N, C-alpha and C positions, 0 to 999 in steps of 0.2 A: 357629345355623350361617349363616343368611342374612346376619345382621348382620356375621359374622366374614368372609364373602367379600367383602361390600360394603367393609369396612375394607381388605383386601388389595388390591382393585382400585383403591380411592382411593389408598392409599399408592403403588402402582405408577404409576398415572397422574401423581401428583404428581412422582415421581422422574424420569418420562419428561420431563415438562414443564421440570423443574428443570435436567435434564441438557441439553436443546435451547435452553432460553431464552437463554443467553449468545450463541448464535449469531446472534440478532438484533443484537447490538452489532456484528457484523461489517459490517453495512449502513452504512458510515461513509465520510465524506470527510475524507480526511487532508491538509488544507491546511498544509504544512509551516511555511509563514510564521506562521500564526497559531498553531499548535501550539508553535512555538519561542518564543513570548512576544513577538512583534512588536516587536522592538527598534527604536529611532530610526534614521532615515536615516544614513548609508548601509548599516546592518546591523551584524552581529557576527560574530567569529570563534567558533564553538561549541567551541573549545578541545581539539580532539583530532580523530582520524580516524574516529570513530564517535559517533554521538549516538541516543539512543532516544526516540522520540515516543510517547506514551500517551494513550489515551481510555478511560477505565475500566478494564477488565482486558485491554484490547487493547493491543498494542505493535508498532511497526515500528522496527527499527534501521537506520538508514543508515551505509553505510562509504565512505570514500574509497578508490578502488582504481585500479591501474595495471597495464599489461600487463608480464607476465614470463613467458619461456620458453612462448610460445603459449597463455599462459592468463592469468588475473587474479589479483593479489596485493594485499595490503593496500596502499594508497597512503601516500605521504609527505607530502601536504597535508591540511590541516585542513578540515573541512567548514565552509562559511560561508553564514550566513543573509542573504541579500542583499535589500535595499531601494532599488530604483532609482527609486522616486517614484510609479510606476503599478503597476496590478494585474499586467500582463504581465511587470514586472520584479521580482517578489517571489517568492523560492523559495531552493532549496537550490543552492548552488555551491561552489566550491573556492578556497583560497587560492592564490597563486602563479600566478594567471591572468597569462600575458605581457601581455594587453591591459590589465591593471589594472581588470578588471571585476568580479573574483571570481565566475566563473562556471564552469561545466563546461567544460573545454577539452581538445582532442585532444591526446595519446590518453588521457587520463584519464577517470573515469567515477565514478558513484555506484551502488553496489550496495544493494539493499534487502533485508534479511533479514525474511521475512514469517512466520518460525515462531511469531511472538507473536500472529498474528490466528486469528480463527475464520472461515474462508472462503478467499476468493482475490481478487485484484485484478482489476476488470472495466474499469478505464480509468485512463489517464494523462494528465497535463496538463503540457506543455512550454511554457515562456515565454522571453522575451527573444529572439524570432525576428525577424530582419529578413527582407526579402524574399529568398526563395532560400537562406536558412541551413536548414542540415539537421541532422537527430538521428537517433539509432537505439536500439531497445530490444531487448536481449537477455535470454533466460531460461534458466535452468537447474534441473534437478531436484537437482543436487549440485554445489555451486559448487567442489568439490575434485576433480572427476573430469575437468575440462576439456572438458566437453560443453556447448557453448553453442549456442542456436538464435536466430536473428534473428526476432523477434516482430512488429516494426513499424519502419517509418522514414518519414521524410517531410521536406518543404521547405514552407516557408510564411513567414507573418509574424505578429508579436504572440503569439497563443496558439494552440497546436495540442492538440486533445483527441483522443487515440487509445482507442477503445474495440474490443475483439476478443475473441472466445471464446479465441483463442490465448493470452491472458494467464493464463488459469486453471491452477492446479497448478504455477506456476513462480515461483521467486524471480527478481528482475528487476534488470537492470543498465541505466542509462541513460547515453548517451554523446554526446559531440559528434561528428558523422560529417562530416569534410571532403569536399569534392567540388570538381570543376573551378574553379568560381568563387571558393571560400574554402578554399584548401587549409590546412594547419596553421599558419596565420599569426596566430591568435588572433582573427581577425574573425568566427568562426563559431561564438561561444560561446553557450551556453544555460543555463537554469535549470530545474530539477525542481521544479514548483509544488505538484503534488498527486497523489494516487492515491485511487481510490474502491474500497472492498472490499466484499464481498458474501458471505451465508452460502452455503454449500453446499446445493443443492436436496434433497438427502437429509436434511440436518439440519433444514431447515424442514418437511419432511414428518414428521419424527419429533416436531418441536413440535405440529404441527396434530394429529397421532394422540394425543399425550399429553393435550392439552387436550380433545379429543373424548372420550377415554375418562374424563377428570376430570368432564366435564359429565354423561355417561351416569351415572356412579357417583353423583353428587349427586342426579339425578332418581330412581335406584332407591332411594336412601336415603330421600328425602322420601316416597315411595310407600310404602315399608316402614313408615314412622312412621304414615302415614295408615291403613294396614291393620290396624296394631296398636290 
């Protein structure tokens, strides 16, 4: 009876650990330039309005989008993987940029479908920023219900890394946000360089509990063999 109970505990612990372990893969840096194959300068048209980047069992699909009827719809421009020759100029942009730089340009954006990851986004890196140029991150729990929340915005130069708890539980939209110094003239374009995803705390706790239970079961089984 004791051995049967130990077997059940061990099997249960293994199931818990196996179920939770994939969440560790959620702690990933999604450098779109590298994941897209790092084509030679100046970059490459990704061949459509959406493209899926994968790491193991995890995936993020990027979509080209544009405004329509006070919400966002699928865009008409292809995603473009840009290489401007420096780290801050490597990332996701769009074809058709009026300035000819193949970056995200007003009023278009890049939407990230995060349904293929385990966890949530904890930070976003924006590049190709000249001094004073601006960007904005919007989030939604449902891209079809026309409910978007501004999660972050900024102006700067080179690369800006935005990290905030507000990114959790949202799918994200990154847009070029014109301001007084750079209205929609094409001079305020940006690239989406990368995002970082992390596991949900509850899933990590489940993994820890499963591994602890497994360790306890192994110790009990060894003690049982010694007693026998």
